[in-house]
C-alpha positions in Angstrom: 0.0 0.0 0.0 1.4 3.4 -1.0 0.3 7.0 -0.5 2.0 10.2 -1.4 1.7 13.6 0.4 4.3 16.3 0.0 7.0 14.0 -1.3 6.6 11.6 1.7 5.7 8.1 0.7 3.9 5.7 3.1 4.5 2.0 2.4 3.6 -1.1 4.4 4.9 -4.7 4.1 4.6 -7.9 6.0 7.2 -10.7 5.7 7.8 -14.0 7.3 11.4 -14.0 8.4 11.2 -16.7 11.0 8.5 -14.7 12.7 6.1 -12.2 11.1 7.6 -8.7 10.7 5.5 -5.8 9.7 7.0 -2.6 8.4 5.3 0.8 8.0 7.6 3.2 6.4 7.4 6.9 5.7 10.2 8.2 3.5 11.1 10.9 1.1 10.8 9.8 -2.5 13.3 12.4 -3.6 16.1 12.0 -1.0 15.3 8.3 -0.1 15.6 9.2 3.6 13.5 7.5 6.2 11.0 10.0 7.8 9.6 7.5 10.2 9.4 3.7 10.5 7.3 1.3 12.7 8.4 -2.3 13.1 5.9 -4.7 14.6 5.3 -8.5 14.6 5.6 -11.6 16.7 9.4 -11.4 17.0 11.2 -10.8 20.3 13.8 -8.2 21.4 15.5 -8.0 24.8 15.6 -5.4 26.2 12.1 -4.6 24.9 12.8 -0.9 24.5 15.4 -1.8 21.8 12.6 -1.7 19.2 12.0 2.0 20.0 15.7 2.7 19.8 15.7 0.9 16.4 12.8 2.9 15.0 14.2 6.2 16.2 17.7 5.4 15.1 16.6 4.6 11.5 15.0 8.0 11.0 17.2 10.1 8.7 18.9 7.0 7.3 19.0 6.5 3.5 17.1 3.6 2.2 20.2 1.8 1.0 21.2 -1.7 2.0 24.6 -0.9 3.5 23.4 2.2 5.3 20.6 0.3 6.9 22.6 -2.7 7.8 25.4 -0.7 9.4 22.9 1.4 11.5 20.9 -1.7 12.6 24.0 -3.5 13.7 25.1 -0.6 15.8 21.7 -0.1 17.4 21.1 -3.8 18.1 24.7 -4.5 19.2 23.8 -5.2 22.9 20.4 -6.6 22.1 19.2 -10.2 21.9 16.6 -10.8 19.1 14.7 -13.8 17.9 12.5 -14.1 14.8 14.6 -12.3 12.3 18.2 -11.6 11.4 19.6 -8.2 10.4 20.1 -9.1 6.8 16.5 -10.2 6.4 15.2 -7.1 8.2 17.2 -4.9 5.9 15.8 -6.7 2.8 12.3 -6.4 4.1 12.7 -2.6 4.7 14.1 -2.2 1.2 11.2 -4.2 -0.3 8.8 -2.1 1.6 9.7 1.0 -0.4 9.0 -0.9 -3.6 10.0 1.0 -6.8 
């Protein structure tokens, strides 16, 4: 699903990465920078507030594989997660934007 308002695109995607991961992504079509992102699903993160750190930390990041991967690795460095791996999460975020 896509919508466009003032160059900000909203896209959603659901993927099965081991567990279900849902991405809601607002990004600038022109700059390819993430405006906001919401990541939900039946995966687990410990500590639980790591998902908020992840969502906030991805704002302003360019929708490119290496940029996302590097930022996610830094944010989740001291976090235990189950139900996805970083590479799969990056691929899902990239697929969410479509093209």
